[in-house]
PLY file of the C-alpha trace (Angstrom):
ply
format ascii 1.0
element vertex 172
property float x
property float y
property float z
element edge 171
property int vertex1
property int vertex2
end_header
-200.70 -0.80 -19.50
-202.65 -0.86 -22.77
-201.40 -0.15 -26.26
-203.32 0.20 -29.51
-201.34 -0.56 -32.67
-203.38 0.63 -35.65
-202.62 -0.08 -39.30
-203.83 2.72 -41.57
-203.92 2.94 -45.36
-205.66 2.15 -48.61
-204.85 -1.24 -50.15
-205.86 0.07 -53.59
-203.17 2.77 -53.60
-199.94 0.79 -53.72
-197.56 1.71 -50.92
-200.32 3.49 -49.01
-201.10 -0.05 -47.78
-197.87 -0.11 -45.72
-199.69 0.31 -42.39
-202.28 -2.34 -43.25
-199.61 -4.87 -44.26
-197.51 -4.11 -41.19
-200.51 -4.59 -38.87
-201.29 -7.93 -40.50
-197.67 -9.06 -40.07
-197.64 -7.97 -36.43
-200.63 -10.20 -35.62
-198.30 -13.19 -36.16
-195.80 -11.88 -33.57
-195.78 -12.65 -29.85
-196.52 -9.29 -28.26
-196.80 -8.17 -24.64
-200.06 -8.45 -22.74
-202.30 -5.42 -23.19
-201.33 -4.82 -26.83
-204.11 -4.75 -29.41
-203.14 -4.79 -33.10
-205.79 -3.99 -35.70
-206.03 -3.16 -39.40
-208.18 -0.04 -39.78
-207.43 0.60 -43.43
-209.45 3.69 -44.38
-211.87 3.38 -41.45
-210.62 6.36 -39.46
-213.97 6.93 -37.77
-213.90 3.34 -36.48
-210.36 3.89 -35.14
-211.40 7.09 -33.35
-214.29 5.34 -31.60
-212.16 2.31 -30.69
-209.57 4.65 -29.17
-212.36 6.42 -27.28
-213.55 3.08 -25.85
-210.07 1.68 -25.13
-208.43 4.87 -23.76
-204.97 3.35 -24.30
-201.84 4.44 -22.48
-200.00 4.37 -25.82
-201.11 4.38 -29.45
-198.82 3.38 -32.30
-200.10 4.38 -35.73
-198.70 2.53 -38.75
-198.93 4.44 -42.03
-197.23 5.47 -45.25
-195.65 8.88 -44.67
-194.23 11.03 -47.47
-191.55 13.15 -45.80
-189.10 13.47 -48.69
-186.76 10.62 -47.78
-185.69 7.63 -49.81
-188.55 5.18 -50.51
-188.56 2.47 -47.87
-187.18 4.70 -45.11
-188.85 3.90 -41.79
-189.69 6.85 -39.54
-190.58 6.80 -35.86
-192.26 10.04 -34.76
-194.06 11.16 -31.64
-197.28 13.03 -32.27
-198.00 15.59 -29.58
-201.24 17.43 -28.99
-199.70 20.55 -30.57
-199.10 18.60 -33.79
-202.82 17.93 -34.28
-204.93 20.82 -35.57
-208.54 21.07 -34.47
-211.18 20.04 -36.99
-214.74 21.02 -37.59
-217.18 18.11 -37.14
-218.56 18.84 -40.62
-215.08 18.17 -42.08
-215.06 14.54 -40.91
-215.06 11.99 -43.74
-215.57 8.46 -42.45
-213.50 6.96 -45.28
-210.83 9.58 -45.77
-209.53 10.52 -42.35
-205.81 11.09 -41.98
-204.17 10.14 -38.66
-204.22 13.78 -37.54
-207.94 13.99 -38.33
-208.57 10.80 -36.31
-206.70 12.25 -33.32
-208.47 15.60 -33.66
-211.86 13.86 -33.75
-210.89 11.81 -30.70
-209.95 15.03 -28.91
-213.28 16.61 -29.92
-215.04 13.57 -28.44
-213.19 14.05 -25.15
-210.93 11.04 -25.54
-207.21 10.49 -25.55
-204.89 8.20 -27.50
-202.28 8.47 -24.73
-198.68 8.78 -25.89
-198.93 8.60 -29.66
-196.19 7.32 -31.94
-196.21 7.01 -35.70
-194.20 4.28 -37.39
-194.23 5.37 -41.00
-192.61 4.41 -44.26
-191.62 6.64 -47.16
-193.68 5.34 -50.11
-192.26 4.73 -53.57
-195.69 5.04 -55.21
-199.27 5.63 -54.16
-200.68 5.21 -57.64
-203.74 3.01 -58.09
-202.59 -0.60 -57.84
-202.85 -3.41 -55.32
-199.66 -4.48 -53.61
-196.58 -2.84 -52.21
-193.54 -1.84 -54.24
-190.51 -4.08 -53.75
-188.79 -1.37 -51.71
-191.69 -0.83 -49.31
-192.40 -4.57 -49.03
-188.81 -5.01 -47.81
-189.32 -2.13 -45.38
-192.25 -3.98 -43.77
-189.78 -6.64 -42.56
-187.65 -3.95 -40.86
-190.71 -2.17 -39.49
-191.94 -5.34 -37.75
-188.73 -5.30 -35.73
-189.05 -1.58 -35.00
-192.59 -1.96 -33.64
-191.75 -5.07 -31.61
-188.79 -3.19 -30.12
-191.05 -0.25 -29.21
-193.57 -2.59 -27.57
-191.05 -4.65 -25.61
-188.67 -1.85 -24.58
-189.03 -1.55 -20.82
-187.71 1.99 -21.11
-190.01 2.71 -24.05
-192.12 5.20 -22.17
-189.02 7.35 -21.70
-187.56 6.86 -25.17
-186.69 10.10 -26.94
-188.57 10.18 -30.22
-188.70 13.24 -32.51
-192.02 15.01 -32.76
-193.93 14.98 -36.04
-193.06 18.66 -36.47
-189.33 18.05 -35.96
-186.96 17.85 -38.92
-184.81 15.41 -36.90
-186.47 12.07 -37.59
-185.44 8.60 -36.58
-184.86 7.16 -40.02
-184.28 3.41 -39.99
0 1
1 2
2 3
3 4
4 5
5 6
6 7
7 8
8 9
9 10
10 11
11 12
12 13
13 14
14 15
15 16
16 17
17 18
18 19
19 20
20 21
21 22
22 23
23 24
24 25
25 26
26 27
27 28
28 29
29 30
30 31
31 32
32 33
33 34
34 35
35 36
36 37
37 38
38 39
39 40
40 41
41 42
42 43
43 44
44 45
45 46
46 47
47 48
48 49
49 50
50 51
51 52
52 53
53 54
54 55
55 56
56 57
57 58
58 59
59 60
60 61
61 62
62 63
63 64
64 65
65 66
66 67
67 68
68 69
69 70
70 71
71 72
72 73
73 74
74 75
75 76
76 77
77 78
78 79
79 80
80 81
81 82
82 83
83 84
84 85
85 86
86 87
87 88
88 89
89 90
90 91
91 92
92 93
93 94
94 95
95 96
96 97
97 98
98 99
99 100
100 101
101 102
102 103
103 104
104 105
105 106
106 107
107 108
108 109
109 110
110 111
111 112
112 113
113 114
114 115
115 116
116 117
117 118
118 119
119 120
120 121
121 122
122 123
123 124
124 125
125 126
126 127
127 128
128 129
129 130
130 131
131 132
132 133
133 134
134 135
135 136
136 137
137 138
138 139
139 140
140 141
141 142
142 143
143 144
144 145
145 146
146 147
147 148
148 149
149 150
150 151
151 152
152 153
153 154
154 155
155 156
156 157
157 158
158 159
159 160
160 161
161 162
162 163
163 164
164 165
165 166
166 167
167 168
168 169
169 170
170 171
C-alpha cells in the first residue's frame, strides 16, 4: 500500500505555510513503509505529476483551509471525485494551483490520487509575512498526531471521514 502525504502552501503568506511546516515535521516521524512525505509548497504542477507517477492508494493533502472555524482548528476531510470540478488545461497555473485544481489536472491526465484526505488548519492570517501565527504553530503539533494516527490506523481505509462538501467536519 502506498500513501503520498503532500504539504501545500506559500511560506510567504503566514499561516498558508501550515501544510509545508506540517510536512517538514512529519519527515522526522517514524512512518509506515510505503509512505512518502513531501513539501510541495506552491508547486501544484509538480505534485500532480508525482501523483501520476506514484499512483498512490491514498493521498493526504496538508493545507491551510479557511472554513469559518476558530483559528487553529484542525479539519480532516475526504475529497471525493464529485468534490473536484473539471478544469480547462488553459486555466492551469504552475505556481498557483489549489488542491482541487491539482486533483482535476491529475484526473485530466488520466491519473488517480486514490482515496484522498485533506488535513487542514483554519488560518489566523494569510497576510504577507514569513512564519506561522502562534495559534497555527501550536496546531501543527496536534496535526502531526492526527496524520500519524491516519497513517498507522489499521482500520484507516474504512474510517468515516466527512466529505469536503459536508458541513459536518471532524474538527480537532
